[in-house]
N, C-alpha and C positions, 0 to 999 in steps of 0.2 A: 504494498499500501503505499502512496505517496500523498502527501499534500502540499503542496505549493500554490503562493498567492496567485491567481488569474489577472494578469497586468493588460490586457488584451480588451478590447470591445467587445462584444457581444457579436455573432455573424460572423461575417469577414470571410479571411482566409482560414480561419479554425473552423467555422462551420463547413467551408469548401471542402476541406482536408478530411472532417469528419464523416458526410456526405459519400466522398470519394474513394475513405476504407471497407465503407457498409456498400457499397460499388462492387469493389473487389471480393469482399468476402462472400456476394451474392454467387449464386453458379451460373449466371446469365446475364452476364456486365451488359453485351449491346442491347437485349432484349429489355432488362431494366430501366436502361438510360430511356429508351422509345417509350417504357411505361410512364417513367416522370413525366416525358413531353406531353404527356396526355393528360395528366393532374389538375383538376380542377377546369379544363378545358370545355370549349363547347365541343361536342362529339365525344368528350372523354368522361374519364369518372372521377365523383367527387373523393377526396382524399379521406381514407379512413381514421384518419387523425380528429382533430378541431373541426369544431362549429363556427371558426371567423369565415367572414362573409370575402366576396369577391366585387374588385371595383369592374367597371367597363373597360377600364384600361386594357389595349391591345398590344399584342408582340414581348410577352412577358412572360418570364417562366412562372406558374404560381404553385411550387411547392415551397416548402421550408424545409431545412436540416431535417428535423425528426418525421415531417412527410415522406422526405424518402427513406428514413427509416423503415417508416410503416408500411411504406410501398413494396420495398425490396423485403422485409418480413413477411410479408403476405405474398407476393409473389415468386416464393422459392420453389424450386423443382424437389425438394426434398420431401421424402413421402413416411408419413406414419401408418404401416400397413397392419393388416392382421398378421403377418409374420413378425411385424414390431412386437405385437401385442404377446404375439406367441412364446417370445424368447424373454420378454421381462414380464415377471409379476407384478403386480401394483401393490405389494408392499416393497419389493426393491424400489420402484417409482417414485414411492412415496419420501423415500430419504433423497431425492436428487434436488436442486437448484428449481427456480424457476423457469430460469434463465434455460438450464439444459431440458426443460419438458418441452419447452416452447421450440428451443433451437433445432428441436427433433424432424422439423416442418411441419406440414397440412397434414390433417386425420383426412384419410380417403376413402374407410366402410365403414358401413355402421357395423357396432360392435356392440354383444352383451357381456356383462359380466358376470364371470362364473365363480363363485362363491368357493367352491371345493378345489377347483386349481389355482383360485387366486389371480387366474386370466381374464382377459377379456379376447372375448372370439367374435367371430364374424356373424352374422345375422341378417337375413333378407329385408330390404324395406318394408315388404309387405308383411313382413313376420313382425317387425317392431314397430310399425302402425300397429298393428292389432293387440300387442302387447300393452302398448299405452292406453287403448280404448278398453282392454279387461281390466285395467288396471283403473279407471277413472269411472266404470262403469261398478265397479266392486264398494266405492265408497259409499257412503251413507249419504251423504250429501256433498253437494258440488262446492259447499265451501273448504270440503277437504281437501284440497289442491291448490297448489300453490302456480304463479305464473309469471317467474320472473323476466323482464325485460331489460338489454341493455340499450345503450344508446347507439349503436353501430347499424340496429335494425333500422329498413327501410320503411319509408311510409308505407309500401305499399304490403310489407311481411306488418308492420304493425297494426296496418288496419285490419287486416284477415285475422292478427291473432284476437284482438280483442275482439270481434266478429263470432269467433269461433268460442272464445272463451264466456261471453255475456250469452250466449246460444246452449251451450253447456249448461250455464246457470249460476255465476260468480262474478264478484268483482274482486277478487285477488290478486290484485296487480302489484305485487313489489317489484321495483326499479328504481333504475342507477340514478335517477331522478331523486329519490329519498337520499340518496347518502351524498348528495353534492348542492344542487340550488333548489331546493323543497322550500326551503325560507325563503327566496326570493318571488317565487311562485306564490305564496301563501300574503307575503307583507304587500307584494304589487297588487293582487285580487283585490285586499282589502284595499287599500287606500288610492288607487287609481282606477279598480274596474278591469283591469287585462294582468294577468300574471307573467307577460313578457315584457323585455325590454323599448322603450319607445323610440331608439333612433334608427336610424339607416347608415348604411357604412358612409355614407355623401355627405353625414355630418360632420365626421370629424374632421372633411377640409373647411368647414366653416365655422370651426367652434374655435373662442377666444383664448379658452380656459378649458383642460380636461384634468379632472382630477381621478386618481388611479387608485384606489384602495384595494389590500390583500389578495395581490394578483403578480404571477411571474411570468409573464407573457415569453420570457426568450427560451422559457423551457416548454411550458404548457400550451401556448396559443403562439410559435413566434412570428407567423403573418401578422399580426397584429404590430410588431417591432416597426413593420415597414408604413403603416397607416400613423405611428406617432412621430415616427421619424418625417414624413413631410409634413404633420401637423409642427413638429419642433422648428423645421428648416423653414415654415413663412410666417414663426413670431409668436404661436399661439402656445401659453404656459402651461406645462405639465407638471402637474404638484402630486407627488408619489407619497401616500400613506400605507410600510410595508413594514412589516416586524425584519426582514432581513433585506439587506442590502444585497440585491439582486441585479445584476451585471446588464444585462437587457434592458432595465429599468434607466440605468446610468448612462451609456453610450450605445451606439449601434452602428457598424459598417456594413449595408445593404452590398449583398453580393452580386447584385445586378448594377451595381453602379460603379463602369470601370475609372473614375475618376479616385472613389475613394478605395477601393480595390489597388490601385496602380501608386497610390501616394503615402498607404497606412492611414489615410483618414478617417475618420469618424463624425457621426452625428450624436450630439447631448442630448438626450431623452427628456429627464427632469430636470426641470427648470430648479425644483425644489424637492428633496427626498428628506422624509421625514421618518423616523422608525419607533412609531409606539409598541408600546405594549401588547404582548397577545390580550384578545376581548377587548382594547380599549379606543376601537374604532366609534363606538357609540359615544364616547365622551371625546373624543376629536371633534365628531362633527357639533354635539353639543356645545362645545367650549367655543365652536365658530361661529355658530347661531349666538349665543351670549354674546360675545364681541359685536356681531352684526345690530344686534337689537341697540346697545349701547350705543353703536354710528349712527343707527337711525333715531335716537334721542337727539344727540348732540345736533344733527340736521335740523330736525323739524324743531327744537328750542331757538334755533337761531334763524328759524322763519324760510326755511328751504324744505323742497319735496322730502318728502320721505323716500328713502331707499329701496323701500319692497315696492311690488307690483302690486299697491291696491286694486287696480283697476279688475286683474287676473284675480286677485284671491277675492274680490266682493263677486265677480261672475262666477265664478269656478269651485270654489273650496270653501269646506265648511270645517269647525272645529280649532280655527286658529286663536282665540281669544285662551283656550283650556290650554294650549298649548305653549303659547307665550309664559302662561302661568307658571307653568312647571319649569321651564328653561328658566326664568327669572329667579324661581327658588332654588335651580341646584347652584350649591354653593361649588364655587373656584377651587375650592382645594379638593374636593372629590373629583371633579373633573381634572386635574390636572393629576391625581395620585392615581387616576384610573389610565387615561391616557399613557401616562410616562414622558409626556411631554408639558413644558411649562407653559406659563399663561401668554407669554411676547411670541412664540412659536406659534398658537394658536389666532392670535390677535393677528398675526402676518399673513398667515393661510388665507383668515376670512378676509384680510383687506384685498389678498389677489382677486377672490372669490365675487367682492363686490365690484370691484375695478374690471367685470370682464362682464360683456353684453351676450354672451350665450355659452353655456357651461354642460358639459359632459360630465357625470358622475357613472365611473364604471367600476365594475369589482368583480370578484370570482372568489375562489371556495374560502381565501383568508379572511373573509366576512361570513358567510353561509357557515359554517361549520364551528360557531359557540352556541350556548345556550340560549343568549340574547340575541340571537341572529333577527329576527324579525323584527325585534325592536329596533335593532342597529341600522336594517334596510329602511324601515318608516324613518328613521330619522335621518338618514339621507334624503327620503323624497320631501321630506317636510321641508328640508332647506332650500329643496329646488322648486315646491310650491310657493314660498316664500317669495321668489323672485320669478314667477311664471317661469320657470327653465323648461317645460312642456308643452308641446306643440308649437315650437316654433324650430327653424332650421337652424342646424349648428349647435342645439341643446338638447338636456333628455338624461333619460339614465338608462345604465347599459351593462346589464348581467351579461357575464360573457362565459358563455355554455363549454362544457368539456366534449364530450363525443359528438360526434359528426351530427348525429341527427336523435341528440337526445331531447330538444324542441319538438321535433316534428313525432317522437313517439308520443307525448303527451297531446298535441295537436289531433292526433287520430282515436287518441279515444282509452290510452293507456295511462290510466287512472283509478284509484282504489274508490275514490269518489268520483263519480261522474254526474256531471252536471244536468238536471232534469230537462234542460231541453235537448241536449245530446242524446239521452236515452229515447226521449220521446221520437227523435229523427230515425235513429234507429228502429223503434218499433211502428213507426207508419212505413219505413222502405221496404222492412223484412218481415214483418208480418207477425213477430214472437214480442212478449211482453219481459223486456232485461232487467235483471235484478236491481234494486232501486238500493240495496241495505247499503253498508260503506264495507267494503273489502280489508286488505291486509295490505298495509307496507311492508315494508324492507321487516322492519322492527319487529311487529307484528307478525309476520310470519315467518319469523326465525323462535318467536315464542310460541306458534302455533305448531311448529313442527317440534320443539323440545319437549310441549308439554304430550305428544302422541296426537294433537287433535288435528294438523295438517299430516297427510300421509304421502301425498305423491309432491314431487318438486320438476317441474320442467322448465327449464334456462334458456332461454331463447339468447345465444349468445353471454357474453361475460365471463368470471371468474369470479363467482358470487360467494366461496368460502374464503378467497383473500382480501376480497373489494369491500367486504363484508366488515361491522366490526366484532369486538370481542371473539376472535377466530376458534378458541378452544371451542365454545358453547356454540357458535356455528357451527363447527365441522361434526358437532355433537348433535345439533337439530338435522343436517343431512343424514348422517348417517342413522338416523332411529327411521327415517322413511321406509314406506314397503316399497316405492320407486324412486328412482332419481332418474330425469334425463337431459342431456344438455348438448344443445345445439351449436355446434362452433367450425372453428375454421380450424383450431390448433389446439395441441393439448397442452392443461394447465391444470393447475393444483384443484379444483374442484371436481375433476372427473376422477378422482382418485379417493376422493372420500366418497364410497358408493353407500346407496340403500339395500337392502335387503335384494334388489333388483335394481339394475342399472344398465343405462345404456349411451352413446355418446354417437350420434347423429352427423355425421361432416356435411359443413354448406361449405357451398361456392361464397368468395370474398368478393370486395368490392371491385376488386380490379379484372376478375373473373368473367369471358363471356360467358352468358347466361342464354342456352339455347332452350326454346318451348318450341314444341313443333319445328324444329329445324329453323326456327327466326329466332335472332337474338334480340333481348329484351332489356329493356330499361328499367332503372327504378326511380324515386326521388326522393328528398331530402330538403330539411331544412335548416337554414343558418338562423346563425345568431340575431340576425336582423329581418327574421319574417319573411325570407327570399326562400323560395322552392324552385329547385332546379332537377333538370334529369341528371342520372347517373349510369353509365352505360360501361360494363367490363371492357378490356384491350387483351387481356391477356388469351392467348391460344397456349393450352397445355394439356396433359394428362391429368385431366378432373377424377379420372377412376370412378368409384361411385357418390361422388358428393353431388349435393340437389342444391337447391336455392332454398334462401327460407319460406321465400311464399308456397314453393312446390311441397316442403316439408311440412310447414303449418296444415295446407289442405291435403297431405295427405292425413296426418294426425286428426284433423275435423271431419275426414270423410269417414275414417273406421272409427269414430265416435259416434257422430250423426247422423251418419249417411248423406244425404243429399239437400239437408235442413240446416239454417235455411236459406243457402243456396247451391248451385250444381258446383262444388269444390274444382271438379277436374278441367270443366268449361273454362272458368275463369282465371285457371294457370294456364291454358293456352295461348293466352295474349293479356299481357299486362293492361293494356289498355282498359281490359272490361274492369278491372279493379280498379282503376283510376275512376270509371265511371260511376261507379258505387261511389269511390269518398267524393265526387262531385255532388251525387244524390244527398250526400248525409252531412258535409263537414263546410261550415261556414267559409266562404272565400276562395270555396275550389272550383266552383260551378265552371263549365267549359275546361276543365284542368288541361284535358289534350290539348286542346291547342293552343293556352296560354302557354303549354310547354316549349312549344315550337318557337317561341320568343327567345331571342339572344338574352341569356342570364338567367329565363325562366320567369319567374312572376313574384309581384308582391301580394304577401296578404293583408296588407293593411294592419292599422293598429288603431283603436278605436281610442287609446287616451293621446295618440300622435295628434289626434285630429280634436283633439279636446272635448269626447263625447265619455261620460262617467259611467260604465257599467257597477256603481256601486249602490248600497242601499238607499242612500241618500240622491244617488244621479249627479254628485257632485266629487270633486276628487278633496279625500280626508284627511287632516292634518289628524296625524294619528299618536297620541299623548303617551309617554310611558317614562317613571322615573328609573335614572341609569340604576342597575344592580348595586346591590347594597354593597357587596364585594367582586371582584370577576374570578377569585377564589373559594366558593362557598366556606363557612368558617367550619360547619362540621366535619367538613373533608378534611381541613388544614387540621384541626384538633387531633385525627388519626395517628399523627407521625410526630414524635421529639424531634426528628431529624428536619434538615432544611426540606423543604417543598419547593419544587420548580414545577413548572408548567411548561410541556412539551405540546409542538406541532408536530405534527406528521407532513411530510413532502414529497416531491419527488423530485430524484435528481433527474442530468438532463439526459441520461440513457433509458428514458424508461417513458413511459405512456400508460397512465391508468398500472394497471397491473403486471403490463408486458414489459419485462427486463431486456432490452436490445444491449446493453453489454456494462461496463464499468467504471463509465468516467463520466462524472459531474464535473464537466470540463469549465464551466462558470465559477464552480464555488472550489477549483482546485483542490478537488479531491478524485485520488486514481484507484482503481484496485480492490475498494471495499464497498459494501452496505451498510457492514454493523458500526455504524459511527455516530455520533452525538456532538452535533454543534455546542457549544457552548460559551457563551462571554469567561475570557480568562479572569477576570477577579472571583466571580463562582467557579473555578475550578479549584484555584489557590484555596478560597475558604473552606472548599471543603475537605482540603489537606492531599491533596490529587495533584497530579500534573500531565499536560497533554498526552498522547499516547497510552495512558492508563485504560485497564478496562474494567467497566464497570456494571452491575447489576440494573437493570430499570425495573420499579415497581411501581405501579399504578395505585393510588386511594381511590375507592369508592364504597358506598354507604352498605353495599350489599356484603359486605365481609369478605368477598370471595376474592385469592390473592391471585394478581393478575402478573407475570414477571418476565421479563426477558433477558437473556444474560450474555454478555461479552459484548459488551458494545465498546467500540476504543473514542476516547475523550478527543475533541479537536477545539482547539482556540479558534473563536469566530466572532465576527462583528454582530451581535445580538444582545440586545436588553439585556440586562440583570435580571434573572429568576425566571428566563425563556430560554430553553433547548428546542433543539430541531432536529427530527431523525427521518430517516424514509418507511415510507409504508410500500409495501404491506408487512414490512418486518416488523413493527411495532402497534398494525392494529390488533395484537391479541391486547394490549394494553387497555384499548377503548371500550367500556362496560355497557353491555347493552342498554342500561336504563340511563347511561348517560346522553340526553339526547334534547335537541334544541325543543326551547316552547312553540308549541302551535304548529312546529314541522317535524318533530319526530328524527331530524338529521341529526346523525351519529356527531357528537363534539371529538372530532378529528383534532381539531388545532387549541382546544385548552384542556389536557390532560395532564393532572395532579398527580406529580410520581416522588416518590426517592429513590438517592442513589448509593449504592453500596459496590465498595472495592468487590472486584470477580475474580472466582476461582478458575476461571475459563483463560486462559492463555492462547497466545499467535497461533501454535502450534495445532489447536484444536479448532480453529476456524476454519472454514473453508470460504477463502476467500473469492476466488473466481475461475471453479476446476476445469469449467469447459469453456 
């Protein structure tokens, strides 16, 4: 393992070299280069990575370093065949690293677990579908099954999935959204009547200021850096609040800029960079608003106009007086203590905001994975409402989604709490009454499986066992099922946590050509800006027994329901037929097939961006919340006499969600190992240790269950005192199942109270990067 401070900018030659290395490692360099040129292009495929949108600018590459990794990773010619499973028992595979599992290549054939031999064995597709149907028919009621969805599923797959599941009779839709942006959806729906961001990508070209909260685009959505670069170069203020100093938000060299590449130049991204405490972002915004109220009083006392947009407030909002009273009653000492910033910092940020006519506020999971995330996002929304920063060009709210179609899955109806208008539309179109009772989200699903109340788990993509919180309990929950089914492109940890009966069903990836009735099919996705566009695979390869996600869902549905409520086989012959059904049911999708012929796809629209508020009051609502009494609840702090630190889980630069591409966290200067703990140097000294020492990490939770991970190496890092950071999924075992956000049930993965003890695990026992 090496630790060396990274001194270069994000992007640039480092990104180019990394992309080249991954191409060289691939088995088909020429073909994969050709694939990359089709990424996010017209008549190409949507990147299987993040959900950042595209501009109309022509003649550019539209992939980033991590997108290139994702494409190469998916387009491999390596295959996990029945012979592979015959060679390696599941017990042995369980001992291998996540990197090893996915590096073996694409799953080629449907397989069924044989508990007598501890091997997966080949099974015919019709047998697999019949097996699933028999298990579903054997349940006492449909609510004993869980239907998980990953954000990489297409709109067509998601729509068919929810149609099948609701026709079967349940709303049990645990979804990846439950673990990332659920708080955004809940908060925005309450405040402005729609659970999506209000901006288009073009708004970034018009904003005077962009306030960035709790995100690391250099690793998680690198194409955003090009958007921020353009904004910075034309003079927009970019103000960042992020606990870690992330290189992509400091400076960026665009690999597509010959001038920057040849001269070694870079563009400064953040004009101002603040590092608040973990969980302190609500206090940051509260402090800004408190400072702005004081500025407003000074202006009006001098006979000048108010700095707030009272015309907008009167016409479009409700609840202002209660909110302002709460802000004024909040003491500065509580604000600064929780924010981890002084009053002058917050007043300065408020001044920058005040003098900007058009402001975008954008955030990601550094905001959403806290107990008070809904309150924090509504505090952000309140700030924007004070200045009328919704429904005008260059301004608005922008939650940055993760997986490329996580937004689209929700739009298609993947939701455990469907809106009555949606279920009514299903009933009108398909002639059956969908279930109306609330189903299970991810946390509820895990608890139901643990309790034996849910007996079947079907996963449409993803890596449930690794992505979810409380890894030991989650694995125990899956193992207790009568049947687990995983629809996937590659082998991952979840496939090795078998129920009494288990299936792995291999599906096509985003890059693969999908032939139905000998005609290539396209699917659609929705990006973070409510743009819907087509994606068609370009890779011609040996797909063996792989089937498309829509075809697999249709096969399960037909085996379970027959031709109710649709002729599933007929739909799969031509995906235009699926889209016609979507157009009949989902608002904004009328004439969907025709609209998709437009370059770049079509815009779904956004009611709040049009200043139409689908809230109970029919207005945008100032939502009033007190700051938390403490960022770390006293009942948890009292569980240990040792120093208690707050841990956040993060991605390395060489991973996307639970997929590990390698062991280079380049921008943080960490190479060769993932079991690391980033910690303030003074904190390391205070507990009597030194950088490089190994520690065991134990989380504190009210349920009394001990959750511990062992052998993590301390690294001195620029992070606020009292806060530490480590990679997931390695530290997901520390997140208690009941440690979840208010109103959202999102796991609190950015605020885990932990204690550290010297470890007995030495370097010789650490499996660093064996594959």
